[in-house]
Chimera marker file (.cmm) of the C-alpha trace (Angstrom):
<marker_set name="trace">
<marker id="1" x="87.734" y="96.049" z="31.409" r="1" g="1" b="0" radius="0.5"/>
<marker id="2" x="85.008" y="93.862" z="29.811" r="1" g="1" b="0" radius="0.5"/>
<marker id="3" x="82.228" y="94.954" z="27.601" r="1" g="1" b="0" radius="0.5"/>
<marker id="4" x="78.859" y="93.236" z="27.763" r="1" g="1" b="0" radius="0.5"/>
<marker id="5" x="76.328" y="93.719" z="24.979" r="1" g="1" b="0" radius="0.5"/>
<marker id="6" x="72.715" y="92.566" z="25.499" r="1" g="1" b="0" radius="0.5"/>
<marker id="7" x="70.654" y="92.185" z="22.445" r="1" g="1" b="0" radius="0.5"/>
<marker id="8" x="66.805" y="91.347" z="22.385" r="1" g="1" b="0" radius="0.5"/>
<marker id="9" x="66.078" y="89.324" z="19.308" r="1" g="1" b="0" radius="0.5"/>
<marker id="10" x="64.501" y="91.238" z="16.384" r="1" g="1" b="0" radius="0.5"/>
<marker id="11" x="60.791" y="91.372" z="15.616" r="1" g="1" b="0" radius="0.5"/>
<marker id="12" x="59.339" y="87.963" z="15.070" r="1" g="1" b="0" radius="0.5"/>
<marker id="13" x="56.561" y="86.403" z="13.229" r="1" g="1" b="0" radius="0.5"/>
<marker id="14" x="54.178" y="83.776" z="14.510" r="1" g="1" b="0" radius="0.5"/>
<marker id="15" x="53.027" y="81.603" z="11.769" r="1" g="1" b="0" radius="0.5"/>
<marker id="16" x="50.065" y="79.243" z="12.441" r="1" g="1" b="0" radius="0.5"/>
<marker id="17" x="50.954" y="75.867" z="13.979" r="1" g="1" b="0" radius="0.5"/>
<marker id="18" x="54.277" y="77.243" z="14.989" r="1" g="1" b="0" radius="0.5"/>
<marker id="19" x="55.729" y="76.554" z="18.490" r="1" g="1" b="0" radius="0.5"/>
<marker id="20" x="57.196" y="79.544" z="20.432" r="1" g="1" b="0" radius="0.5"/>
<marker id="21" x="60.698" y="78.074" z="19.992" r="1" g="1" b="0" radius="0.5"/>
<marker id="22" x="60.432" y="77.799" z="16.229" r="1" g="1" b="0" radius="0.5"/>
<marker id="23" x="59.180" y="81.387" z="15.608" r="1" g="1" b="0" radius="0.5"/>
<marker id="24" x="61.074" y="83.171" z="12.726" r="1" g="1" b="0" radius="0.5"/>
<marker id="25" x="61.871" y="86.596" z="12.230" r="1" g="1" b="0" radius="0.5"/>
<marker id="26" x="59.369" y="88.743" z="10.424" r="1" g="1" b="0" radius="0.5"/>
<marker id="27" x="60.507" y="90.919" z="7.488" r="1" g="1" b="0" radius="0.5"/>
<marker id="28" x="60.663" y="93.926" z="9.646" r="1" g="1" b="0" radius="0.5"/>
<marker id="29" x="62.949" y="91.897" z="12.205" r="1" g="1" b="0" radius="0.5"/>
<marker id="30" x="65.282" y="91.065" z="9.245" r="1" g="1" b="0" radius="0.5"/>
<marker id="31" x="65.429" y="94.621" z="8.187" r="1" g="1" b="0" radius="0.5"/>
<marker id="32" x="65.868" y="95.858" z="11.818" r="1" g="1" b="0" radius="0.5"/>
<marker id="33" x="68.622" y="93.469" z="12.682" r="1" g="1" b="0" radius="0.5"/>
<marker id="34" x="70.531" y="94.083" z="9.370" r="1" g="1" b="0" radius="0.5"/>
<marker id="35" x="70.265" y="97.928" z="10.230" r="1" g="1" b="0" radius="0.5"/>
<marker id="36" x="71.398" y="97.457" z="13.728" r="1" g="1" b="0" radius="0.5"/>
<marker id="37" x="74.263" y="95.111" z="12.870" r="1" g="1" b="0" radius="0.5"/>
<marker id="38" x="75.484" y="97.486" z="10.216" r="1" g="1" b="0" radius="0.5"/>
<marker id="39" x="75.171" y="100.636" z="12.587" r="1" g="1" b="0" radius="0.5"/>
<marker id="40" x="77.154" y="98.872" z="15.400" r="1" g="1" b="0" radius="0.5"/>
<marker id="41" x="79.770" y="97.635" z="13.015" r="1" g="1" b="0" radius="0.5"/>
<marker id="42" x="80.220" y="100.975" z="11.550" r="1" g="1" b="0" radius="0.5"/>
<marker id="43" x="80.574" y="102.657" z="15.022" r="1" g="1" b="0" radius="0.5"/>
<marker id="44" x="83.628" y="100.093" z="15.349" r="1" g="1" b="0" radius="0.5"/>
<marker id="45" x="81.962" y="98.345" z="18.263" r="1" g="1" b="0" radius="0.5"/>
<marker id="46" x="84.322" y="95.433" z="19.172" r="1" g="1" b="0" radius="0.5"/>
<marker id="47" x="82.537" y="92.023" z="19.624" r="1" g="1" b="0" radius="0.5"/>
<marker id="48" x="84.831" y="88.981" z="20.403" r="1" g="1" b="0" radius="0.5"/>
<marker id="49" x="82.123" y="86.398" z="20.965" r="1" g="1" b="0" radius="0.5"/>
<marker id="50" x="78.523" y="85.939" z="20.116" r="1" g="1" b="0" radius="0.5"/>
<marker id="51" x="76.318" y="83.766" z="22.320" r="1" g="1" b="0" radius="0.5"/>
<marker id="52" x="72.488" y="83.249" z="21.754" r="1" g="1" b="0" radius="0.5"/>
<marker id="53" x="69.399" y="81.407" z="22.934" r="1" g="1" b="0" radius="0.5"/>
<marker id="54" x="68.769" y="78.533" z="20.743" r="1" g="1" b="0" radius="0.5"/>
<marker id="55" x="65.330" y="79.620" z="19.772" r="1" g="1" b="0" radius="0.5"/>
<marker id="56" x="64.770" y="80.354" z="16.094" r="1" g="1" b="0" radius="0.5"/>
<marker id="57" x="64.331" y="84.010" z="16.169" r="1" g="1" b="0" radius="0.5"/>
<marker id="58" x="67.240" y="84.789" z="18.360" r="1" g="1" b="0" radius="0.5"/>
<marker id="59" x="69.546" y="82.477" z="16.240" r="1" g="1" b="0" radius="0.5"/>
<marker id="60" x="68.528" y="84.285" z="13.195" r="1" g="1" b="0" radius="0.5"/>
<marker id="61" x="69.028" y="87.686" z="14.795" r="1" g="1" b="0" radius="0.5"/>
<marker id="62" x="72.504" y="86.679" z="16.037" r="1" g="1" b="0" radius="0.5"/>
<marker id="63" x="73.447" y="85.204" z="12.699" r="1" g="1" b="0" radius="0.5"/>
<marker id="64" x="72.817" y="88.473" z="11.076" r="1" g="1" b="0" radius="0.5"/>
<marker id="65" x="75.018" y="90.306" z="13.570" r="1" g="1" b="0" radius="0.5"/>
<marker id="66" x="77.679" y="87.663" z="13.589" r="1" g="1" b="0" radius="0.5"/>
<marker id="67" x="77.832" y="87.596" z="10.007" r="1" g="1" b="0" radius="0.5"/>
<marker id="68" x="78.537" y="91.256" z="9.665" r="1" g="1" b="0" radius="0.5"/>
<marker id="69" x="81.501" y="90.807" z="11.975" r="1" g="1" b="0" radius="0.5"/>
<marker id="70" x="82.623" y="87.790" z="10.190" r="1" g="1" b="0" radius="0.5"/>
<marker id="71" x="82.363" y="85.441" z="13.344" r="1" g="1" b="0" radius="0.5"/>
<marker id="72" x="80.580" y="82.385" z="14.302" r="1" g="1" b="0" radius="0.5"/>
<marker id="73" x="78.350" y="82.090" z="17.342" r="1" g="1" b="0" radius="0.5"/>
<marker id="74" x="77.257" y="79.478" z="19.865" r="1" g="1" b="0" radius="0.5"/>
<marker id="75" x="73.998" y="78.756" z="21.562" r="1" g="1" b="0" radius="0.5"/>
<marker id="76" x="73.096" y="78.474" z="25.335" r="1" g="1" b="0" radius="0.5"/>
<marker id="77" x="69.908" y="76.781" z="26.485" r="1" g="1" b="0" radius="0.5"/>
<marker id="78" x="69.913" y="79.093" z="29.554" r="1" g="1" b="0" radius="0.5"/>
<marker id="79" x="69.094" y="82.130" z="27.329" r="1" g="1" b="0" radius="0.5"/>
<marker id="80" x="65.692" y="80.849" z="26.430" r="1" g="1" b="0" radius="0.5"/>
<marker id="81" x="63.119" y="81.869" z="28.836" r="1" g="1" b="0" radius="0.5"/>
<marker id="82" x="65.960" y="83.216" z="30.953" r="1" g="1" b="0" radius="0.5"/>
<marker id="83" x="65.872" y="84.464" z="34.511" r="1" g="1" b="0" radius="0.5"/>
<marker id="84" x="68.476" y="86.936" z="35.984" r="1" g="1" b="0" radius="0.5"/>
<marker id="85" x="70.246" y="83.890" z="37.365" r="1" g="1" b="0" radius="0.5"/>
<marker id="86" x="70.514" y="82.216" z="33.951" r="1" g="1" b="0" radius="0.5"/>
<marker id="87" x="72.172" y="85.433" z="32.660" r="1" g="1" b="0" radius="0.5"/>
<marker id="88" x="74.589" y="85.429" z="35.371" r="1" g="1" b="0" radius="0.5"/>
<marker id="89" x="75.418" y="81.737" z="35.107" r="1" g="1" b="0" radius="0.5"/>
<marker id="90" x="76.100" y="82.314" z="31.468" r="1" g="1" b="0" radius="0.5"/>
<marker id="91" x="78.274" y="85.380" z="31.994" r="1" g="1" b="0" radius="0.5"/>
<marker id="92" x="80.180" y="83.973" z="34.810" r="1" g="1" b="0" radius="0.5"/>
<marker id="93" x="81.240" y="80.964" z="32.648" r="1" g="1" b="0" radius="0.5"/>
<marker id="94" x="82.503" y="83.273" z="29.740" r="1" g="1" b="0" radius="0.5"/>
<marker id="95" x="86.069" y="82.582" z="28.719" r="1" g="1" b="0" radius="0.5"/>
<marker id="96" x="88.374" y="85.617" z="29.854" r="1" g="1" b="0" radius="0.5"/>
<marker id="97" x="90.016" y="85.796" z="26.409" r="1" g="1" b="0" radius="0.5"/>
<marker id="98" x="86.771" y="87.460" z="25.209" r="1" g="1" b="0" radius="0.5"/>
<marker id="99" x="86.855" y="91.168" z="26.010" r="1" g="1" b="0" radius="0.5"/>
<marker id="100" x="83.629" y="92.035" z="24.373" r="1" g="1" b="0" radius="0.5"/>
<marker id="101" x="80.698" y="89.497" z="24.408" r="1" g="1" b="0" radius="0.5"/>
<marker id="102" x="77.321" y="89.968" z="22.555" r="1" g="1" b="0" radius="0.5"/>
<marker id="103" x="74.463" y="87.915" z="24.389" r="1" g="1" b="0" radius="0.5"/>
<marker id="104" x="71.050" y="87.551" z="22.433" r="1" g="1" b="0" radius="0.5"/>
<marker id="105" x="67.876" y="86.598" z="24.319" r="1" g="1" b="0" radius="0.5"/>
<marker id="106" x="64.216" y="87.349" z="24.840" r="1" g="1" b="0" radius="0.5"/>
<marker id="107" x="62.018" y="89.552" z="27.017" r="1" g="1" b="0" radius="0.5"/>
<marker id="108" x="60.918" y="89.792" z="29.924" r="1" g="1" b="0" radius="0.5"/>
<marker id="109" x="64.268" y="88.191" z="30.922" r="1" g="1" b="0" radius="0.5"/>
<marker id="110" x="66.634" y="90.517" z="29.213" r="1" g="1" b="0" radius="0.5"/>
<marker id="111" x="64.798" y="93.685" z="30.310" r="1" g="1" b="0" radius="0.5"/>
<marker id="112" x="64.899" y="92.480" z="34.004" r="1" g="1" b="0" radius="0.5"/>
<marker id="113" x="68.597" y="91.514" z="33.745" r="1" g="1" b="0" radius="0.5"/>
<marker id="114" x="69.412" y="94.790" z="32.139" r="1" g="1" b="0" radius="0.5"/>
<marker id="115" x="67.491" y="96.615" z="34.800" r="1" g="1" b="0" radius="0.5"/>
<marker id="116" x="69.287" y="94.699" z="37.516" r="1" g="1" b="0" radius="0.5"/>
<marker id="117" x="72.625" y="96.255" z="36.080" r="1" g="1" b="0" radius="0.5"/>
<marker id="118" x="71.433" y="99.823" z="35.558" r="1" g="1" b="0" radius="0.5"/>
<marker id="119" x="68.252" y="101.628" z="36.284" r="1" g="1" b="0" radius="0.5"/>
<marker id="120" x="68.291" y="103.309" z="32.754" r="1" g="1" b="0" radius="0.5"/>
<marker id="121" x="66.492" y="100.767" z="30.840" r="1" g="1" b="0" radius="0.5"/>
<marker id="122" x="62.956" y="100.025" z="31.504" r="1" g="1" b="0" radius="0.5"/>
<marker id="123" x="61.992" y="97.851" z="28.609" r="1" g="1" b="0" radius="0.5"/>
<marker id="124" x="63.945" y="96.430" z="25.778" r="1" g="1" b="0" radius="0.5"/>
<marker id="125" x="62.309" y="96.992" z="22.221" r="1" g="1" b="0" radius="0.5"/>
<marker id="126" x="62.723" y="94.227" z="19.739" r="1" g="1" b="0" radius="0.5"/>
<marker id="127" x="66.313" y="94.428" z="18.474" r="1" g="1" b="0" radius="0.5"/>
<marker id="128" x="67.353" y="96.811" z="21.293" r="1" g="1" b="0" radius="0.5"/>
<marker id="129" x="71.058" y="96.783" z="22.120" r="1" g="1" b="0" radius="0.5"/>
<marker id="130" x="72.533" y="97.661" z="25.506" r="1" g="1" b="0" radius="0.5"/>
<marker id="131" x="76.152" y="98.151" z="25.873" r="1" g="1" b="0" radius="0.5"/>
<marker id="132" x="77.928" y="98.000" z="29.313" r="1" g="1" b="0" radius="0.5"/>
<marker id="133" x="81.420" y="98.533" z="30.373" r="1" g="1" b="0" radius="0.5"/>
<marker id="134" x="82.328" y="95.953" z="33.266" r="1" g="1" b="0" radius="0.5"/>
<marker id="135" x="85.195" y="96.936" z="35.578" r="1" g="1" b="0" radius="0.5"/>
<marker id="136" x="86.710" y="93.523" z="35.783" r="1" g="1" b="0" radius="0.5"/>
<marker id="137" x="89.535" y="91.482" z="34.143" r="1" g="1" b="0" radius="0.5"/>
<marker id="138" x="87.796" y="88.200" z="34.541" r="1" g="1" b="0" radius="0.5"/>
<marker id="139" x="84.223" y="87.316" z="33.700" r="1" g="1" b="0" radius="0.5"/>
<marker id="140" x="84.063" y="85.194" z="36.962" r="1" g="1" b="0" radius="0.5"/>
<marker id="141" x="84.240" y="88.738" z="38.872" r="1" g="1" b="0" radius="0.5"/>
<marker id="142" x="81.278" y="90.103" z="37.022" r="1" g="1" b="0" radius="0.5"/>
<marker id="143" x="78.819" y="89.840" z="39.914" r="1" g="1" b="0" radius="0.5"/>
<marker id="144" x="80.762" y="92.362" z="42.202" r="1" g="1" b="0" radius="0.5"/>
<marker id="145" x="82.103" y="94.548" z="39.317" r="1" g="1" b="0" radius="0.5"/>
<marker id="146" x="81.028" y="98.000" z="38.732" r="1" g="1" b="0" radius="0.5"/>
<marker id="147" x="78.817" y="97.999" z="35.702" r="1" g="1" b="0" radius="0.5"/>
<marker id="148" x="77.970" y="101.146" z="33.499" r="1" g="1" b="0" radius="0.5"/>
<marker id="149" x="75.625" y="101.471" z="30.765" r="1" g="1" b="0" radius="0.5"/>
<marker id="150" x="77.464" y="103.448" z="28.007" r="1" g="1" b="0" radius="0.5"/>
<marker id="151" x="75.050" y="103.238" z="25.018" r="1" g="1" b="0" radius="0.5"/>
<marker id="152" x="71.546" y="102.007" z="24.271" r="1" g="1" b="0" radius="0.5"/>
<marker id="153" x="70.509" y="101.633" z="20.556" r="1" g="1" b="0" radius="0.5"/>
<marker id="154" x="67.051" y="100.816" z="19.083" r="1" g="1" b="0" radius="0.5"/>
<marker id="155" x="65.917" y="100.424" z="15.397" r="1" g="1" b="0" radius="0.5"/>
<link id1="1" id2="2" r="1" g="1" b="0" radius="0.2"/>
<link id1="2" id2="3" r="1" g="1" b="0" radius="0.2"/>
<link id1="3" id2="4" r="1" g="1" b="0" radius="0.2"/>
<link id1="4" id2="5" r="1" g="1" b="0" radius="0.2"/>
<link id1="5" id2="6" r="1" g="1" b="0" radius="0.2"/>
<link id1="6" id2="7" r="1" g="1" b="0" radius="0.2"/>
<link id1="7" id2="8" r="1" g="1" b="0" radius="0.2"/>
<link id1="8" id2="9" r="1" g="1" b="0" radius="0.2"/>
<link id1="9" id2="10" r="1" g="1" b="0" radius="0.2"/>
<link id1="10" id2="11" r="1" g="1" b="0" radius="0.2"/>
<link id1="11" id2="12" r="1" g="1" b="0" radius="0.2"/>
<link id1="12" id2="13" r="1" g="1" b="0" radius="0.2"/>
<link id1="13" id2="14" r="1" g="1" b="0" radius="0.2"/>
<link id1="14" id2="15" r="1" g="1" b="0" radius="0.2"/>
<link id1="15" id2="16" r="1" g="1" b="0" radius="0.2"/>
<link id1="16" id2="17" r="1" g="1" b="0" radius="0.2"/>
<link id1="17" id2="18" r="1" g="1" b="0" radius="0.2"/>
<link id1="18" id2="19" r="1" g="1" b="0" radius="0.2"/>
<link id1="19" id2="20" r="1" g="1" b="0" radius="0.2"/>
<link id1="20" id2="21" r="1" g="1" b="0" radius="0.2"/>
<link id1="21" id2="22" r="1" g="1" b="0" radius="0.2"/>
<link id1="22" id2="23" r="1" g="1" b="0" radius="0.2"/>
<link id1="23" id2="24" r="1" g="1" b="0" radius="0.2"/>
<link id1="24" id2="25" r="1" g="1" b="0" radius="0.2"/>
<link id1="25" id2="26" r="1" g="1" b="0" radius="0.2"/>
<link id1="26" id2="27" r="1" g="1" b="0" radius="0.2"/>
<link id1="27" id2="28" r="1" g="1" b="0" radius="0.2"/>
<link id1="28" id2="29" r="1" g="1" b="0" radius="0.2"/>
<link id1="29" id2="30" r="1" g="1" b="0" radius="0.2"/>
<link id1="30" id2="31" r="1" g="1" b="0" radius="0.2"/>
<link id1="31" id2="32" r="1" g="1" b="0" radius="0.2"/>
<link id1="32" id2="33" r="1" g="1" b="0" radius="0.2"/>
<link id1="33" id2="34" r="1" g="1" b="0" radius="0.2"/>
<link id1="34" id2="35" r="1" g="1" b="0" radius="0.2"/>
<link id1="35" id2="36" r="1" g="1" b="0" radius="0.2"/>
<link id1="36" id2="37" r="1" g="1" b="0" radius="0.2"/>
<link id1="37" id2="38" r="1" g="1" b="0" radius="0.2"/>
<link id1="38" id2="39" r="1" g="1" b="0" radius="0.2"/>
<link id1="39" id2="40" r="1" g="1" b="0" radius="0.2"/>
<link id1="40" id2="41" r="1" g="1" b="0" radius="0.2"/>
<link id1="41" id2="42" r="1" g="1" b="0" radius="0.2"/>
<link id1="42" id2="43" r="1" g="1" b="0" radius="0.2"/>
<link id1="43" id2="44" r="1" g="1" b="0" radius="0.2"/>
<link id1="44" id2="45" r="1" g="1" b="0" radius="0.2"/>
<link id1="45" id2="46" r="1" g="1" b="0" radius="0.2"/>
<link id1="46" id2="47" r="1" g="1" b="0" radius="0.2"/>
<link id1="47" id2="48" r="1" g="1" b="0" radius="0.2"/>
<link id1="48" id2="49" r="1" g="1" b="0" radius="0.2"/>
<link id1="49" id2="50" r="1" g="1" b="0" radius="0.2"/>
<link id1="50" id2="51" r="1" g="1" b="0" radius="0.2"/>
<link id1="51" id2="52" r="1" g="1" b="0" radius="0.2"/>
<link id1="52" id2="53" r="1" g="1" b="0" radius="0.2"/>
<link id1="53" id2="54" r="1" g="1" b="0" radius="0.2"/>
<link id1="54" id2="55" r="1" g="1" b="0" radius="0.2"/>
<link id1="55" id2="56" r="1" g="1" b="0" radius="0.2"/>
<link id1="56" id2="57" r="1" g="1" b="0" radius="0.2"/>
<link id1="57" id2="58" r="1" g="1" b="0" radius="0.2"/>
<link id1="58" id2="59" r="1" g="1" b="0" radius="0.2"/>
<link id1="59" id2="60" r="1" g="1" b="0" radius="0.2"/>
<link id1="60" id2="61" r="1" g="1" b="0" radius="0.2"/>
<link id1="61" id2="62" r="1" g="1" b="0" radius="0.2"/>
<link id1="62" id2="63" r="1" g="1" b="0" radius="0.2"/>
<link id1="63" id2="64" r="1" g="1" b="0" radius="0.2"/>
<link id1="64" id2="65" r="1" g="1" b="0" radius="0.2"/>
<link id1="65" id2="66" r="1" g="1" b="0" radius="0.2"/>
<link id1="66" id2="67" r="1" g="1" b="0" radius="0.2"/>
<link id1="67" id2="68" r="1" g="1" b="0" radius="0.2"/>
<link id1="68" id2="69" r="1" g="1" b="0" radius="0.2"/>
<link id1="69" id2="70" r="1" g="1" b="0" radius="0.2"/>
<link id1="70" id2="71" r="1" g="1" b="0" radius="0.2"/>
<link id1="71" id2="72" r="1" g="1" b="0" radius="0.2"/>
<link id1="72" id2="73" r="1" g="1" b="0" radius="0.2"/>
<link id1="73" id2="74" r="1" g="1" b="0" radius="0.2"/>
<link id1="74" id2="75" r="1" g="1" b="0" radius="0.2"/>
<link id1="75" id2="76" r="1" g="1" b="0" radius="0.2"/>
<link id1="76" id2="77" r="1" g="1" b="0" radius="0.2"/>
<link id1="77" id2="78" r="1" g="1" b="0" radius="0.2"/>
<link id1="78" id2="79" r="1" g="1" b="0" radius="0.2"/>
<link id1="79" id2="80" r="1" g="1" b="0" radius="0.2"/>
<link id1="80" id2="81" r="1" g="1" b="0" radius="0.2"/>
<link id1="81" id2="82" r="1" g="1" b="0" radius="0.2"/>
<link id1="82" id2="83" r="1" g="1" b="0" radius="0.2"/>
<link id1="83" id2="84" r="1" g="1" b="0" radius="0.2"/>
<link id1="84" id2="85" r="1" g="1" b="0" radius="0.2"/>
<link id1="85" id2="86" r="1" g="1" b="0" radius="0.2"/>
<link id1="86" id2="87" r="1" g="1" b="0" radius="0.2"/>
<link id1="87" id2="88" r="1" g="1" b="0" radius="0.2"/>
<link id1="88" id2="89" r="1" g="1" b="0" radius="0.2"/>
<link id1="89" id2="90" r="1" g="1" b="0" radius="0.2"/>
<link id1="90" id2="91" r="1" g="1" b="0" radius="0.2"/>
<link id1="91" id2="92" r="1" g="1" b="0" radius="0.2"/>
<link id1="92" id2="93" r="1" g="1" b="0" radius="0.2"/>
<link id1="93" id2="94" r="1" g="1" b="0" radius="0.2"/>
<link id1="94" id2="95" r="1" g="1" b="0" radius="0.2"/>
<link id1="95" id2="96" r="1" g="1" b="0" radius="0.2"/>
<link id1="96" id2="97" r="1" g="1" b="0" radius="0.2"/>
<link id1="97" id2="98" r="1" g="1" b="0" radius="0.2"/>
<link id1="98" id2="99" r="1" g="1" b="0" radius="0.2"/>
<link id1="99" id2="100" r="1" g="1" b="0" radius="0.2"/>
<link id1="100" id2="101" r="1" g="1" b="0" radius="0.2"/>
<link id1="101" id2="102" r="1" g="1" b="0" radius="0.2"/>
<link id1="102" id2="103" r="1" g="1" b="0" radius="0.2"/>
<link id1="103" id2="104" r="1" g="1" b="0" radius="0.2"/>
<link id1="104" id2="105" r="1" g="1" b="0" radius="0.2"/>
<link id1="105" id2="106" r="1" g="1" b="0" radius="0.2"/>
<link id1="106" id2="107" r="1" g="1" b="0" radius="0.2"/>
<link id1="107" id2="108" r="1" g="1" b="0" radius="0.2"/>
<link id1="108" id2="109" r="1" g="1" b="0" radius="0.2"/>
<link id1="109" id2="110" r="1" g="1" b="0" radius="0.2"/>
<link id1="110" id2="111" r="1" g="1" b="0" radius="0.2"/>
<link id1="111" id2="112" r="1" g="1" b="0" radius="0.2"/>
<link id1="112" id2="113" r="1" g="1" b="0" radius="0.2"/>
<link id1="113" id2="114" r="1" g="1" b="0" radius="0.2"/>
<link id1="114" id2="115" r="1" g="1" b="0" radius="0.2"/>
<link id1="115" id2="116" r="1" g="1" b="0" radius="0.2"/>
<link id1="116" id2="117" r="1" g="1" b="0" radius="0.2"/>
<link id1="117" id2="118" r="1" g="1" b="0" radius="0.2"/>
<link id1="118" id2="119" r="1" g="1" b="0" radius="0.2"/>
<link id1="119" id2="120" r="1" g="1" b="0" radius="0.2"/>
<link id1="120" id2="121" r="1" g="1" b="0" radius="0.2"/>
<link id1="121" id2="122" r="1" g="1" b="0" radius="0.2"/>
<link id1="122" id2="123" r="1" g="1" b="0" radius="0.2"/>
<link id1="123" id2="124" r="1" g="1" b="0" radius="0.2"/>
<link id1="124" id2="125" r="1" g="1" b="0" radius="0.2"/>
<link id1="125" id2="126" r="1" g="1" b="0" radius="0.2"/>
<link id1="126" id2="127" r="1" g="1" b="0" radius="0.2"/>
<link id1="127" id2="128" r="1" g="1" b="0" radius="0.2"/>
<link id1="128" id2="129" r="1" g="1" b="0" radius="0.2"/>
<link id1="129" id2="130" r="1" g="1" b="0" radius="0.2"/>
<link id1="130" id2="131" r="1" g="1" b="0" radius="0.2"/>
<link id1="131" id2="132" r="1" g="1" b="0" radius="0.2"/>
<link id1="132" id2="133" r="1" g="1" b="0" radius="0.2"/>
<link id1="133" id2="134" r="1" g="1" b="0" radius="0.2"/>
<link id1="134" id2="135" r="1" g="1" b="0" radius="0.2"/>
<link id1="135" id2="136" r="1" g="1" b="0" radius="0.2"/>
<link id1="136" id2="137" r="1" g="1" b="0" radius="0.2"/>
<link id1="137" id2="138" r="1" g="1" b="0" radius="0.2"/>
<link id1="138" id2="139" r="1" g="1" b="0" radius="0.2"/>
<link id1="139" id2="140" r="1" g="1" b="0" radius="0.2"/>
<link id1="140" id2="141" r="1" g="1" b="0" radius="0.2"/>
<link id1="141" id2="142" r="1" g="1" b="0" radius="0.2"/>
<link id1="142" id2="143" r="1" g="1" b="0" radius="0.2"/>
<link id1="143" id2="144" r="1" g="1" b="0" radius="0.2"/>
<link id1="144" id2="145" r="1" g="1" b="0" radius="0.2"/>
<link id1="145" id2="146" r="1" g="1" b="0" radius="0.2"/>
<link id1="146" id2="147" r="1" g="1" b="0" radius="0.2"/>
<link id1="147" id2="148" r="1" g="1" b="0" radius="0.2"/>
<link id1="148" id2="149" r="1" g="1" b="0" radius="0.2"/>
<link id1="149" id2="150" r="1" g="1" b="0" radius="0.2"/>
<link id1="150" id2="151" r="1" g="1" b="0" radius="0.2"/>
<link id1="151" id2="152" r="1" g="1" b="0" radius="0.2"/>
<link id1="152" id2="153" r="1" g="1" b="0" radius="0.2"/>
<link id1="153" id2="154" r="1" g="1" b="0" radius="0.2"/>
<link id1="154" id2="155" r="1" g="1" b="0" radius="0.2"/>
</marker_set>
């Protein structure tokens, strides 16, 4: 059994003369991400691996979560402006030693992908977290594995 945790980046700011890719978290985003990371950690939600879009707001969100867990993270270009195929490609290439993986990305891609896994989520709020049990032993079997949404958290 694998666990997939999808996380939409926290509330971002859009300072003047800032490109989309370079948008930082807003104060509320930092607060929400800190609170969500603390809540998940206190629920003893296991995370082996953190993977994020390289955009500033997702990196900052992931950094808050990964620091709470005392782990590092990696970035994946495919998670910026992602399609469902991009998510699938990233997941299928995960190392099987990682039982629980947290993936940080953006809307509309993350909402679309989440809804392709389960009809229980219509729209991810900023810093929303969806937790899925995936009935497989290898990530390469993700596509045909049974997937169950077990929890959805929002700030």
